[in-house]
matplotlib code that plots the C-alpha trace (Angstrom):
import matplotlib.pyplot as plt

x = [-55.1, -55.3, -53.2, -50.5, -50.3, -50.1, -47.3, -45.3, -45.6, -44.5, -41.4, -40.6, -40.8, -38.5, -35.9, -36.1, -35.7, -32.7, -31.1, -31.6, -30.4, -27.2, -24.0, -20.8, -17.8, -15.7, -18.4, -18.4, -14.6, -15.0, -17.7, -15.5, -12.5, -14.5, -15.7, -12.0, -10.9, -13.5, -11.6, -8.1, -5.5, -2.9, -0.6, 0.2, 2.4, 1.3, 2.0, 3.0, 4.8, 5.8, 8.4, 9.5, 7.7, 9.7, 9.6, 10.7, 12.0, 12.5, 13.6, 13.3, 15.4, 13.6, 16.2, 19.3, 18.5, 21.8, 25.2, 26.5, 30.2, 29.9, 27.3, 28.5, 25.0, 22.9, 19.2, 17.1, 13.6, 12.5, 9.6, 9.9, 8.0, 7.6, 6.1, 4.9, 2.1, -0.7, -3.0, -5.5, -6.4, -6.7, -9.8, -8.9, -12.6, -13.2, -11.4, -13.1, -11.1, -7.3, -6.3, -7.7, -6.0, -6.7, -5.7, -3.5, -6.3, -6.1, -2.3, -3.0, -5.5, -3.2, 0.1, 3.1, 6.9, 8.4, 11.1, 13.3, 16.5, 19.4, 21.6, 18.8, 19.0, 15.5, 12.8, 9.1, 8.8, 7.5, 5.2, 1.4, 0.6, -1.6, -3.4, -1.0, 2.2, 1.2, -1.1, -1.8, -2.5, -3.9, -3.8, -6.0, -3.6, -3.0, 0.1, 0.5, 2.3, 2.8, 4.3, 5.3, 7.0, 9.4, 12.4, 15.3, 18.4, 21.0, 24.5, 27.4, 30.9, 33.3, 37.0, 38.4, 42.0, 41.8, 39.7, 38.9, 39.3, 37.4, 34.6, 32.2, 30.2, 27.0, 24.8, 21.1, 20.6, 17.2, 16.1, 13.3, 13.4, 11.8, 11.6, 14.7, 15.2, 13.0, 10.1, 11.2, 13.6, 14.3, 15.2, 15.6, 12.3, 13.5, 17.1, 19.7, 17.1, 15.5, 17.2, 16.5, 17.5, 15.8, 17.7, 17.2, 19.3, 21.9, 23.9, 25.9, 29.1, 28.8, 28.1, 26.3, 28.5, 26.3, 24.7, 25.1, 22.7, 23.7, 22.2, 23.6, 22.7, 23.5, 24.4, 23.8, 23.0, 19.3, 19.3, 20.1, 18.6, 18.1, 19.5, 19.5, 21.8, 21.8, 25.1, 25.4, 28.8, 29.3, 32.4, 33.1, 32.7, 34.2, 37.6, 40.5, 40.6, 39.4, 42.2, 45.2, 45.4, 45.3, 47.9, 50.2, 50.0, 50.6, 53.8, 55.0, 54.2, 56.4, 59.4, 59.2, 61.0, 64.2, 64.1, 64.2, 67.5, 68.5, 68.9, 65.1, 64.2, 60.6, 59.7, 61.0, 59.2, 55.9, 56.2, 56.6, 54.2, 51.2, 51.2, 51.8, 48.8, 46.7, 47.6, 46.7, 43.3, 42.6, 43.3, 41.0, 38.2, 38.7, 38.6, 35.3, 33.6, 34.2, 33.6, 36.3, 38.8, 42.0, 44.0, 45.6, 43.9, 45.2, 44.5, 46.5, 49.5, 49.4, 48.8, 51.4, 54.1, 53.1, 53.5, 56.9, 58.1, 56.9, 58.5, 61.8, 61.7, 61.0, 63.9, 66.3, 65.4, 65.9, 69.2, 70.5, 69.5, 71.3, 74.4, 74.4, 74.2, 77.1, 79.1, 78.3, 79.4, 82.7, 83.3, 82.6, 85.1, 87.7, 87.1, 87.6, 90.9, 91.9, 91.1, 94.2, 96.4, 97.5, 95.8, 98.7, 98.5, 94.8, 95.1, 98.0, 96.0, 92.7, 92.8, 93.6, 90.8, 88.3, 89.4, 89.2, 85.7, 84.5, 85.9, 84.4, 81.0, 81.2, 82.0, 79.2, 76.8, 77.9, 77.2, 73.6, 73.0, 74.0, 71.8, 68.8, 69.5, 69.9, 66.6, 64.9, 66.1, 65.9, 62.5, 60.5, 62.1, 61.3, 57.7, 57.3, 58.5, 56.2, 53.2, 54.0, 54.2, 51.1, 48.9, 50.1, 49.1, 45.9, 44.7, 44.8, 41.0, 38.0, 38.0, 37.0, 33.8, 33.1, 29.8, 28.9, 26.1, 27.2, 24.7]
y = [58.6, 55.0, 55.8, 57.4, 54.3, 52.0, 54.3, 54.2, 50.4, 50.1, 52.2, 50.1, 46.9, 48.4, 49.4, 46.1, 44.3, 46.4, 45.7, 42.0, 41.7, 43.8, 41.8, 42.2, 43.2, 40.4, 37.9, 39.3, 38.7, 35.2, 34.4, 35.7, 33.7, 30.6, 30.9, 31.3, 28.3, 26.3, 27.0, 27.1, 24.7, 24.3, 22.2, 25.2, 28.1, 31.7, 33.2, 29.9, 30.3, 33.9, 35.4, 33.3, 33.7, 35.8, 34.3, 36.5, 34.9, 36.1, 34.2, 35.0, 32.9, 32.3, 30.1, 28.0, 24.7, 23.1, 23.2, 19.6, 19.0, 15.2, 15.2, 18.4, 19.9, 22.7, 23.0, 26.2, 27.2, 29.7, 31.6, 30.8, 33.2, 33.1, 35.9, 35.7, 37.0, 34.9, 37.1, 34.3, 35.0, 38.8, 40.7, 44.2, 45.3, 45.1, 48.1, 47.6, 44.5, 44.9, 41.3, 38.0, 35.5, 31.8, 28.8, 25.9, 24.2, 26.7, 26.2, 22.8, 24.3, 26.7, 26.6, 27.2, 27.0, 23.6, 25.0, 22.7, 23.0, 21.6, 20.6, 19.6, 16.5, 16.8, 19.4, 20.0, 21.9, 18.9, 17.8, 18.5, 22.2, 23.1, 26.3, 26.6, 26.8, 28.2, 30.6, 32.0, 35.6, 37.0, 40.6, 42.4, 42.2, 38.5, 39.0, 35.8, 35.3, 31.8, 31.7, 28.7, 28.0, 25.1, 23.3, 22.6, 20.5, 21.1, 19.8, 22.1, 21.1, 22.0, 22.6, 21.6, 22.5, 25.4, 23.5, 24.6, 28.2, 27.4, 29.2, 27.7, 29.2, 27.2, 27.7, 27.0, 26.7, 26.6, 26.3, 24.8, 21.1, 20.9, 24.4, 25.9, 29.7, 29.6, 29.2, 30.4, 33.0, 33.4, 36.8, 38.1, 39.8, 42.7, 43.1, 43.0, 42.8, 39.7, 37.6, 38.6, 37.0, 37.0, 38.7, 35.7, 33.4, 31.7, 28.5, 26.9, 26.3, 28.7, 32.3, 33.5, 36.3, 37.3, 36.3, 36.8, 36.3, 35.3, 34.2, 32.4, 30.7, 27.0, 25.4, 21.7, 19.3, 19.6, 23.4, 26.6, 26.9, 29.9, 29.3, 31.4, 30.9, 32.1, 31.9, 31.9, 32.3, 30.5, 30.8, 28.5, 30.2, 27.5, 28.2, 26.3, 27.4, 24.1, 22.3, 24.6, 26.0, 22.5, 21.2, 24.1, 23.6, 19.9, 20.6, 23.0, 20.4, 17.9, 20.2, 19.6, 16.4, 18.3, 19.5, 15.9, 14.0, 12.1, 8.9, 9.0, 7.6, 6.5, 9.9, 11.7, 9.3, 9.8, 13.5, 13.0, 10.1, 11.6, 14.8, 12.8, 10.5, 13.5, 15.4, 12.3, 12.1, 15.8, 15.3, 12.2, 14.3, 17.1, 14.7, 13.3, 16.7, 16.7, 14.4, 11.9, 13.6, 12.6, 15.7, 17.3, 20.1, 22.9, 21.0, 18.0, 20.2, 21.8, 18.5, 16.7, 19.3, 19.4, 15.6, 15.9, 18.4, 16.1, 13.1, 14.9, 15.4, 11.6, 10.7, 13.0, 11.0, 7.7, 8.8, 10.0, 6.7, 4.7, 6.9, 6.5, 2.7, 2.6, 4.8, 2.5, -0.5, 1.0, 1.7, -1.9, -3.0, -0.7, -2.0, -5.6, -4.6, -2.8, -5.9, -7.6, -5.3, -6.4, -5.2, -3.1, -1.0, -0.6, 0.6, 2.9, 4.6, 4.7, 8.3, 9.2, 7.0, 8.7, 12.1, 10.9, 9.4, 12.7, 14.5, 12.0, 12.4, 16.2, 15.8, 13.3, 15.7, 18.5, 16.8, 15.7, 19.0, 21.0, 18.7, 19.4, 23.1, 23.1, 21.4, 23.9, 26.7, 25.2, 23.4, 26.5, 28.7, 26.2, 25.8, 29.6, 30.1, 27.4, 29.1, 32.4, 30.9, 28.8, 31.7, 34.0, 31.4, 30.0, 32.8, 35.5, 35.9, 34.5, 33.8, 36.8, 36.6, 39.2, 41.1, 39.6, 41.4, 41.2, 41.1]
z = [-2.8, -3.8, -7.0, -4.8, -2.6, -5.6, -7.1, -4.0, -3.7, -7.4, -6.7, -3.7, -5.8, -8.4, -5.9, -4.1, -7.4, -8.4, -5.0, -5.1, -8.7, -8.0, -7.9, -6.1, -8.3, -7.0, -7.9, -11.4, -11.6, -10.2, -12.7, -15.5, -14.3, -13.9, -17.5, -18.6, -16.5, -18.4, -21.6, -20.1, -21.3, -18.5, -20.7, -22.9, -21.8, -22.2, -25.6, -27.0, -30.3, -29.4, -27.0, -24.0, -20.7, -18.3, -14.9, -12.0, -8.9, -5.3, -2.3, 1.4, 3.7, 6.9, 8.6, 7.9, 9.6, 9.2, 7.4, 7.4, 7.2, 7.0, 4.2, 2.5, 2.3, 3.7, 4.6, 4.3, 5.1, 2.5, 0.9, -2.8, -5.1, -8.9, -11.0, -14.6, -16.9, -18.4, -20.5, -20.6, -17.0, -17.2, -16.0, -16.9, -17.3, -13.5, -12.0, -8.6, -7.9, -8.1, -7.5, -6.3, -4.0, -4.3, -2.2, -3.3, -5.2, -8.1, -8.5, -10.0, -12.5, -14.3, -16.2, -14.1, -14.6, -14.1, -11.8, -10.0, -7.8, -9.7, -6.7, -4.3, -2.3, -0.9, -0.7, -0.2, -3.5, -5.5, -2.7, -2.6, -2.0, 0.9, 1.9, 4.9, 2.9, -0.6, -2.4, -5.8, -6.6, -9.9, -11.0, -13.5, -16.4, -15.8, -13.6, -11.6, -8.2, -6.9, -3.4, -1.4, 1.9, 1.7, 3.1, 0.7, 1.3, -1.3, -1.9, -1.1, -2.2, 0.6, 0.7, 4.2, 3.5, 6.0, 8.6, 11.3, 10.0, 6.8, 5.0, 2.4, -0.5, -0.8, -3.9, -4.5, -8.3, -10.1, -13.7, -15.8, -16.3, -19.7, -21.1, -22.8, -23.1, -26.2, -23.8, -20.3, -19.2, -15.5, -14.0, -10.4, -9.8, -7.7, -8.9, -6.2, -3.5, -4.9, -2.2, 1.4, 4.7, 8.0, 10.8, 13.0, 10.9, 13.2, 13.5, 16.3, 14.3, 11.4, 10.8, 7.6, 6.3, 3.3, 0.0, -3.7, -6.6, -10.1, -13.4, -16.4, -19.6, -19.5, -22.9, -23.2, -26.1, -25.6, -25.8, -23.8, -20.4, -18.1, -14.6, -11.4, -8.5, -4.9, -3.1, 0.7, 2.4, 5.7, 8.0, 10.9, 14.2, 16.4, 15.0, 16.4, 20.0, 21.2, 19.3, 18.9, 22.5, 24.1, 21.6, 22.2, 26.0, 25.6, 23.6, 26.3, 28.9, 27.1, 27.6, 31.4, 30.8, 30.2, 33.8, 35.1, 35.7, 32.6, 34.7, 35.6, 32.2, 33.0, 34.5, 31.4, 29.0, 30.9, 30.4, 26.7, 25.9, 27.7, 25.5, 22.4, 22.9, 23.9, 20.7, 18.6, 20.4, 19.7, 16.0, 15.8, 17.4, 14.9, 11.9, 13.1, 12.5, 8.7, 5.8, 4.9, 2.6, 0.9, 1.5, 4.6, 6.5, 8.6, 11.8, 10.3, 9.7, 13.2, 15.0, 12.9, 13.7, 17.4, 17.5, 15.9, 18.6, 21.3, 19.6, 19.5, 23.3, 23.7, 21.3, 23.3, 26.4, 24.6, 23.2, 26.6, 28.1, 25.4, 25.8, 29.6, 29.3, 26.9, 29.2, 32.2, 30.0, 29.3, 33.0, 33.9, 31.3, 32.7, 36.2, 35.0, 33.4, 36.5, 38.6, 37.1, 39.1, 42.6, 45.8, 46.7, 43.5, 44.0, 47.5, 46.6, 43.9, 45.7, 46.4, 42.8, 41.5, 43.7, 42.4, 38.8, 39.4, 40.8, 37.8, 35.4, 37.1, 36.7, 33.0, 32.5, 34.1, 31.8, 28.5, 29.2, 30.9, 27.8, 25.6, 27.7, 27.8, 24.0, 23.6, 25.9, 23.6, 20.2, 20.4, 21.7, 19.0, 16.3, 17.5, 17.8, 14.2, 13.0, 14.7, 13.2, 9.7, 10.3, 11.4, 8.7, 6.1, 7.6, 9.8, 7.2, 7.0, 5.1, 1.4, -0.6, -2.7, -5.4, -5.2, -1.8, 0.0, 3.6, 6.5]

ax = plt.figure().add_subplot(projection="3d")
ax.plot(x, y, z, "-o")
ax.set_aspect("equal")
plt.show()
């Protein structure tokens, strides 16, 4: 009986010892990786001296913070992910653990691509990584994923010749700073779906039409470099309704001066000067929205022609006023000459003079009346033809971009 008890206790001790000495598979992997990290040289790329490292890239656009006309730049919030293989960090012998995720502290302990954004103005990519915005994931075969959330502001050359019906293709470009294609080759990780955009992307003045992804080999004196590019096409949503409609109404308002008697010069000038200054003010407000440029825009052409039409109505009023004054001057000269005649002759022809004066007044009314009527026909027709040509040229739609993936 005592032997049985001793045997049972011995078995219990063996089982307890085996349980306490058993290790978790993940702990085995960590122990293996820690031993590899101790011998790891992060200054050397994987497979140095052999084929270049293939770095896959994918981008998820969380938001478009801003598209700045004045600074010619755009700002994005993105998830930036890079994929590559480093066989020095593989742990293929541990099938129980498929992958291990580390925080930002491990990112600084391994080799990683020295990726930078070529046209960036500012970004959080080069800043210190934190656990809240980045992580590192290692697979069994040494497959590495480095993901980081960041805000990038990049330059975007803009053509404002069609403003305010303009569209812009803004590009985010990335490549390695030090490694040529002999060491690093960038590819889009998931093919045509490597760039994805959130459905919540919206802007007050622009609409995101779609995106496009490209890759190219950049040849410079220091070597050939692999470059990836993400294109985003933006179109202005404000359009020209807040400029063109008021300008057209102001032009039509200036034509009211032709319904006013030609002798009321100040009233007619007021109906022309007020629209002219208002159109100039509208153009100044429009120009403030974009960066200073040296060429004319669509709004400049429209406002310039509108100002010309209003100016014509003002010039017509001025010309009529000058002609009326010259006619009055001639009448005064004729009266002075007629004053040399005796009183008898003046009295004798009084009735005839009254008739002639009435006929002259009717003829005077006719000539300025026909000028005003001609302007009321010619100016609207000219302005209408201009509008048709203007909207055919500038309102024909957005600039076509090949291979654009529309939203």
